[in-house]
C-alpha positions in Angstrom: 29.5 -16.3 -24.5 26.8 -16.3 -22.4 29.2 -16.2 -19.2 30.4 -13.0 -20.9 26.6 -11.7 -21.1 26.3 -12.8 -17.7 29.5 -11.6 -16.3 28.4 -8.6 -18.2 24.8 -8.2 -16.5 26.2 -8.9 -13.5 28.5 -5.9 -13.2 25.7 -3.4 -14.7 23.5 -4.4 -11.7 26.2 -3.8 -9.3 27.4 -0.5 -10.7 23.1 0.4 -10.1 22.1 0.7 -13.9 18.1 0.4 -14.1 17.2 -3.3 -15.1 15.8 -2.6 -18.2 19.2 -0.9 -19.5 21.0 -3.7 -18.5 19.1 -6.6 -20.6 19.1 -3.9 -23.1 23.0 -3.4 -23.1 23.6 -6.7 -22.5 21.8 -7.9 -25.2 23.4 -5.3 -27.6 26.4 -6.2 -26.7 26.2 -9.7 -27.6 24.1 -9.1 -30.8 27.2 -6.9 -32.1 29.9 -9.8 -31.1 27.8 -12.4 -33.3 27.9 -9.2 -36.1 23.5 -9.5 -35.8 22.0 -6.7 -37.3 20.5 -3.6 -34.7 17.2 -4.1 -36.5 16.5 -7.3 -34.5 16.8 -4.9 -31.4 14.1 -2.4 -32.6 11.8 -5.5 -33.9 12.5 -7.4 -30.1 11.6 -4.0 -28.5 8.4 -2.9 -30.5 7.4 -7.0 -30.7 7.4 -7.9 -27.3 5.4 -4.7 -26.2 3.0 -5.2 -29.5 0.6 -7.3 -27.2 -3.2 -6.4 -26.7 -3.8 -8.1 -23.0 -0.9 -5.7 -22.0 -3.2 -2.7 -22.1 -4.9 -4.3 -19.1 -1.6 -3.4 -17.0 -2.4 -0.1 -17.0 -6.2 0.0 -16.8 -5.8 -2.6 -13.3 -3.5 -0.7 -11.8 -5.4 2.9 -12.8 -9.0 1.4 -10.9 -6.8 0.5 -7.7 -5.7 3.8 -7.6 -8.4 5.6 -7.6 -10.2 2.9 -5.3 -7.7 4.0 -3.0 -7.8 7.3 -3.6 -11.6 7.8 -3.7 -12.5 5.8 -0.6 -13.9 3.0 -1.8 -10.8 1.2 0.4 -12.0 2.7 2.7 -15.1 1.0 2.4 -13.9 -2.4 2.4 -11.9 -2.2 5.1 -15.0 -1.2 7.0 -17.0 -4.3 5.7 -14.3 -6.8 6.7 -13.8 -5.7 10.1 -17.8 -5.7 10.5 -17.9 -9.1 9.4 -14.2 -10.6 11.3 -13.7 -8.0 14.3 -14.9 -10.5 16.6 -12.5 -13.0 15.5 -9.4 -13.5 17.5 -7.0 -11.5 15.9 -9.8 -9.5 14.1 -7.9 -6.7 13.1 -5.2 -8.8 11.4 -7.4 -10.8 9.7 -9.8 -7.7 8.5 -6.2 -6.4 7.5 -5.8 -9.8 5.6 -9.3 -10.1 4.3 -9.6 -6.6 3.0 -6.6 -6.9 1.1 -7.8 -10.4 -0.8 -11.4 -8.7 -2.1 -8.8 -5.5 -3.1 -6.7 -7.6 -4.9 -9.8 -8.5 -6.9 -9.6 -5.4 -8.7 -6.5 -4.0 -8.6 -3.1 -6.3 -10.0 -0.4 -4.2 -8.6 0.9 -5.7 -5.1 2.8 -2.3 -4.8 -0.6 -0.6 -5.3 -2.6 -2.5 -2.4 0.4 -1.5 0.3 -0.1 1.9 -0.7 -3.9 1.9 -0.3 -4.7 -0.4 2.7 -1.5 0.6 4.8 -2.1 3.7 6.4 -5.3 2.7 7.0 -4.6 -0.5 8.7 -1.4 -0.4 9.8 -2.3 2.4 12.6 -5.3 0.1 13.5 -3.0 -2.7 14.4 -0.9 -0.8 16.2 -4.2 1.1 18.8 -5.7 -2.9 19.0 -1.7 -3.9 20.5 -0.6 -5.8 17.9 3.0 -5.2 18.1 4.9 -3.0 15.6 7.3 -5.9 14.0 4.2 -7.9 13.5 2.2 -4.6 12.2 5.1 -3.6 9.8 5.5 -7.5 8.4 1.7 -8.1 8.3 1.0 -5.0 5.9 4.1 -5.2 3.8 3.9 -8.9 3.1 -0.4 -9.2 2.7 0.2 -7.3 -0.4 1.7 -10.2 -1.9 -2.0 -11.9 -2.6 -2.9 -8.6 -4.8 -0.6 -10.7 -7.1 -1.9 -14.2 -6.7 -6.0 -13.8 -7.0 -7.1 -12.1 -10.1 -6.3 -10.3 -11.8 -3.4 -10.1 -11.5 -0.5 -8.2 -14.1 2.3 -10.4 -13.1 -0.2 -13.5 -14.4 -0.7 -11.4 -17.6 2.9 -11.0 -18.3 3.4 -14.8 -18.0 0.6 -15.3 -20.3 2.6 -12.7 -22.9 5.6 -15.0 -22.4 3.8 -18.6 -22.8 1.1 -17.8 -25.1 -0.9 -19.0 -21.8 -4.6 -18.0 -21.8 -5.2 -15.2 -19.2 -8.9 -16.1 -18.8 -7.7 -20.0 -17.0 -4.7 -18.6 -15.1 -6.8 -15.8 -13.9 -9.5 -18.9 -12.9 -6.5 -20.9 -11.3 -5.4 -18.2 -8.8 -8.4 -17.4 -7.0 -7.5 -21.0 -4.9 -4.3 -20.2 -4.2 -4.6 -16.9 -3.4 -6.6 -18.1 -0.8 -4.9 -20.9 0.1 -1.7 -17.7 1.2 -4.7 -15.8 3.2 -5.4 -18.9 4.9 -2.2 -19.7 5.9 -0.9 -15.6 6.8 -4.7 -16.2 8.3 -4.4 -18.8 10.8 -0.5 -17.6 11.9 -2.3 -13.5 12.7 -4.6 -16.1 14.8 -2.0 -17.8 16.5 -0.3 -14.4 16.9 -3.3 -12.4 18.7 -4.0 -15.9 20.8 -0.6 -16.0 21.9 -0.4 -12.2 22.7 -3.9 -12.0 24.5 -4.7 -9.8 21.8 -9.1 -9.1 21.7 -10.6 -6.1 20.3 -13.7 -6.5 22.8 -15.8 -5.6 19.6 -19.0 -8.2 19.3 -21.2 -8.8 15.7 -23.0 -6.1 15.3 -25.7 -6.8 12.5 -26.5 -3.1 12.5 -23.3 -2.5 11.4 -23.0 -5.4 8.9 -26.0 -3.9 7.4 -24.7 -0.2 7.1 -21.1 -1.3 6.3 -22.6 -3.7 3.5 -24.7 -1.1 1.6 -21.9 1.7 1.8 -19.6 -1.1 -0.2 -22.3 -2.5 -2.6 -20.5 -0.2 -5.6 -17.0 -1.2 -4.4 -18.2 -5.1 -4.5 -20.0 -4.2 -7.8 -16.0 -3.4 -9.7 -15.2 -7.3 -9.4 -18.4 -8.6 -10.6 -18.2 -6.8 -13.5 -14.3 -7.7 -14.1 -15.2 -11.0 -13.5 -18.7 -11.5 -15.1 -17.6 -9.5 -18.0 -14.8 -11.6 -18.8 -16.2 -15.4 -17.9 -19.8 -14.3 -19.3 -17.6 -13.5 -22.7 -19.0 -9.8 -22.9 -15.5 -8.6 -22.7 -11.6 -9.6 -23.3 -9.0 -9.0 -20.0 -8.2 -5.6 -21.4 -11.7 -4.4 -21.8 -13.0 -5.4 -18.4 -9.6 -3.3 -17.1 -11.1 -0.1 -19.1 -14.5 -1.0 -18.3 -13.7 -1.0 -14.6 -11.5 2.1 -14.9 -14.4 3.6 -16.1 -16.4 2.2 -13.6 -14.2 3.4 -10.5 -14.5 6.8 -11.0 -18.1 7.2 -11.4 -18.6 5.8 -8.6 -15.1 7.7 -6.6 -16.7 11.4 -8.3 -20.2 11.3 -9.0 -21.7 8.6 -6.4 -19.1 8.7 -3.5 -18.6 12.4 -4.2 -15.1 11.4 -2.2 -12.8 12.3 -5.2 -12.4 15.3 -7.4 -11.1 15.2 -11.3 -8.0 16.7 -9.9 -7.4 13.8 -8.0 -8.2 11.5 -11.2 -5.8 13.2 -13.2 -3.0 12.8 -10.2 -3.7 8.7 -10.2 -4.2 8.6 -14.2 -0.4 10.8 -14.1 1.1 8.0 -11.2 -0.5 4.7 -13.3 1.2 6.4 -16.8 4.7 6.8 -14.7 4.1 2.7 -13.4 2.9 1.5 -16.5 5.8 3.0 -18.8 8.9 1.4 -16.0 6.7 -2.1 -16.4 6.6 -1.8 -20.4 10.1 -0.7 -20.5 11.2 -3.5 -18.5 9.1 -5.8 -20.8 10.3 -4.4 -24.1 13.7 -4.8 -23.3 13.6 -8.1 -21.0 11.8 -9.6 -25.0 15.4 -8.5 -26.6 17.4 -10.4 -23.9 15.0 -13.3 -24.1 15.8 -13.4 -27.3 19.2 -13.3 -27.6 19.0 -16.5 -24.8 16.7 -18.4 -27.1 19.6 -17.7 -30.2 22.1 -19.4 -28.2 19.8 -22.3 -27.2 20.1 -21.8 -23.5 17.1 -22.9 -22.6 17.4 -26.5 -24.6 21.4 -26.6 -23.2 19.4 -26.0 -19.7 17.1 -29.1 -20.5 19.7 -31.2 -21.2 21.8 -30.6 -18.0 18.9 -31.1 -15.9 18.0 -34.2 -17.9 21.6 -35.6 -17.0 20.9 -34.9 -13.2 17.7 -37.5 -13.5 15.5 -35.9 -11.0 12.4 -36.7 -10.4 9.1 -34.2 -11.2 8.8 -33.5 -7.2 12.7 -32.1 -7.0 12.3 -30.7 -10.6 9.6 -28.7 -9.1 11.8 -28.3 -5.5 14.7 -27.1 -7.4 12.3 -24.8 -9.7 10.8 -23.1 -6.0 14.3 -22.4 -4.7 15.8 -21.1 -7.9 12.8 -18.2 -8.3 12.9 -17.4 -4.3 16.6 -16.7 -4.9 15.5 -14.3 -8.1 13.2 -12.7 -6.3 15.8 -11.8 -3.7 17.6 -9.7 -6.4 15.1 -9.0 -9.0 11.7 -7.1 -9.2 9.1 -9.2 -10.3 8.2 -8.1 -13.7 11.1 -8.4 -15.0 11.8 -12.4 -13.7 8.8 -13.3 -15.1 10.1 -12.0 -18.7 13.9 -13.0 -18.5 12.9 -16.6 -16.7 10.2 -18.0 -18.0 11.9 -19.1 -21.3 14.5 -20.6 -18.7 12.2 -22.4 -16.9 9.3 -23.3 -18.7 11.2 -26.1 -20.4 12.3 -27.6 -17.4 8.7 -27.9 -16.0 7.2 -28.9 -19.4 10.2 -32.0 -19.5 9.0 -32.7 -15.8 5.4 -33.0 -16.9 3.8 -29.8 -14.9 0.8 -28.3 -16.7 1.6 -25.1 -17.9 -1.2 -23.1 -16.0 0.3 -24.9 -12.6 3.6 -23.9 -13.8 2.4 -20.1 -14.2 0.5 -20.2 -10.6 3.6 -21.3 -9.2 5.9 -18.7 -10.9 3.2 -15.9 -9.7 3.1 -17.4 -5.9 7.0 -16.8 -6.3 6.9 -13.4 -7.2 4.5 -12.3 -5.2 7.0 -13.4 -2.1 9.6 -11.4 -3.9 7.5 -8.6 -3.9 8.7 -8.7 0.3 12.0 -9.8 -0.2 14.8 -7.9 0.5 17.0 -6.2 -0.7 14.6 -5.2 -3.8 10.7 -6.3 -2.4 8.7 -3.1 -3.7 6.5 -3.1 -1.2 9.1 -2.4 1.0 9.8 0.4 0.1 6.3 1.3 -0.5 5.9 0.9 2.7 8.6 3.0 4.1 7.1 5.7 2.0 4.1 5.7 3.3 4.4 4.4 6.9 7.9 6.8 7.3 9.6 3.6 8.3 13.0 2.5 8.0 13.7 -1.1 5.7 15.4 -2.5 8.9 11.8 -2.3 11.2 10.0 -3.4 8.0 12.5 -6.2 7.3 12.6 -7.4 10.8 8.9 -8.1 10.7 8.9 -10.2 7.5 10.3 -13.5 8.6 7.7 -15.3 9.9 5.2 -14.8 6.9 8.0 -15.9 4.7 7.1 -19.3 6.4 3.3 -18.7 6.4 3.8 -18.4 2.6 6.4 -21.1 2.3 3.5 -23.5 3.6 1.2 -22.2 0.8 3.7 -22.2 -2.1 4.3 -26.1 -0.9 0.7 -26.9 -0.7 0.2 -25.1 -4.8 3.3 -26.9 -5.9 2.5 -30.4 -4.7 -1.2 -30.1 -5.0 -1.9 -29.6 -8.5 -5.8 -29.4 -8.3 -5.6 -26.3 -6.1 -4.6 -24.7 -9.6 -6.5 -26.9 -11.8 -10.1 -27.8 -10.5 -11.7 -24.4 -11.3 -10.0 -24.2 -14.9 -11.2 -27.2 -15.6 -14.4 -27.2 -14.0 -15.8 -24.2 -15.7 -13.4 -23.9 -18.6 -12.9 -27.6 -19.9 
């Protein structure tokens, strides 16, 4: 039965059918075959999205969009540039650093690329960085936004496993910094090898000026994480609070945004959130079919027959997730494969939070993996470049993220140290 479902799903994908419709059609076909009432489909669609924590998804997307349109993102870039401008690879490091800071506000990789690349790509080219390097950097660094909380991927993982969003958020900080450090190290090597220098010096007056102007933008992550870990707000409430904060700063304090632009951000957020939620709903029904067929249990039994060590299980999981990322969007990957892969990881003794971070890093890499990496499509649209031009510059960054993934996978304390320190 599952072979027929898989064949149907692959056929629909090859025909260009949207992912959510593939899940729904395959699920209905399987239920009809087994004589299951269609009421189960309705219950599955509504039950999967009937989670309060999912309301934080549009909140964080909207906050990131407002910050990008309201000038707060430019202030972040100027501030990071003032701090890092003199270092080897200054502008490249500024791109990485600005993305890491922006990641503490927006949970969407696509939003990071859309907001930052129009400013960082021209600056990189002006400083003498090659086109392939520049395109690869601005496209791949958006993946950091998926790893450093607040992260939409982590929210979806928590929905599928009932993991603590607070623990996942704490666990994501150090792995996100590890990824940023690995990419930053490659940026420094590239700049030294190609003798790229900015000619800038650290300027105390510039640092003070940019710091004064970035304070309101830096208040956003303080509001989010201070509210969540101070016990004042849930992640959903924090997402709504930071949305209001971003609008207030952009419209009334910085005065760089009109109410019409706020409406455009709200409209775009609604469209993107709808796409995410319909995938979540349809994937939830498909996951029910897999569970009813006993696929997770059969998968664990199959893996047991191999008698792999925990280290080899982790390697296998990473290889599977990287492969998945080449043909499936991150949200669908999490919803569909978490019920299948978590039992395998659990059987190998992997901590739930650690596995959540491993999964998150893998889907983050999938955001810039051809042919379906969403960051590639966003960079194409924003920078008016072809996918061929963008893909050519991505290969060194796969290596950088691969090193980071290996560290995060085989050194669990990178993910678990902060949750154990602050929540146990």
